[in-house]
N, C-alpha and C positions, 0 to 999 in steps of 0.2 A: 614737485619738481616744477620749474619752471626753466626752461630753452630760451628765454626774451633776453639773452645777456648781449648776444649778440646781432646783427645783420647780416646775413649771405652775402657773400659777394654779389652775385648778381644782383642783388637790390640796391647798390653802391650807385648814385646815379654816374654817367662819360662825362665827367666836368674836370679831369686831372689830365691832362695832355704836355706835353713836351715837342719843343721845335730845332730844328735843326738846320743851318746854311748849309750847305753842299755843294754852294756855285762854285765855279772854278775845278771841280772834278767828273771825271771821265769814265766812263764804264768799263771796271763794275766798278768803282769805289764806291757809288751813289748809294746801290742797295746794300754793298759789304755793312758804312757807315750806317746806316737804316737799321739793318739786322741787327749789328751789335747795341745799337739803342734801345729797342723791340725787346731783345732779351735781358732788361734790364726793367720791362715797364709787366703792369698787371692786366689781365683781360679787359676791356672796355674804356680802355685808357685811348687817347687819343695824340700821334704823333704827326706835327706838320713839318714838311721836307719841303725844303725850296733846293731846285739843282735846276740846273743851265744844258744839262747832255742835251744834246738833241734825241738820243736814244731814254731819256728817261722815261719816257710816260710810259710807253711797252716794256721795258724794262720793269718799272712799279707793278705796273697792271700783271704781269707772268707771278711776281715777286708776293705778291698781296694772295691772290690766288693760290698759287701752290703753296704757300704758309699760312691759312687760313684764318686772314684778315682780309678785311674790306678797304677798298679804298675807295672812300666817301665823297671824296669831289679833288677835279684837277683841274685846277687856274691856270691859264697862261697869262704872262705877260711881259711882253718884248720877247726876249731870247728865255727869259726864266719861266720856268713852270714851280706852281703850288702843290703840293699831294697833301691832302688827309686822310691818315691812316687811322680804322678802328680796328685795336688791339683786338685779335679772338684766341681765341684758347689753342688753337695750332699752336705747336712751335716752325719757327722758319730759323730755330738757332744755330 
């Protein structure tokens, strides 16, 4: 009897990602919309979020920490921020 029919989810490389453009939205909408998107994603996937709310960097840092996700990268260009979130196994939904 062999159990080699499927790889465990942990063995799947994190190449799957989604993007959200949340520019123009103010706190708490960027985090709420990101939370909704993450609830439809699997652990190991990445979500790229663009937001221009000045509070977004702190909001996303706290959101990821509290939700069991990793804030892999934060970039800023002008007044816009791009966040790369690695979806964790913790539930923030």
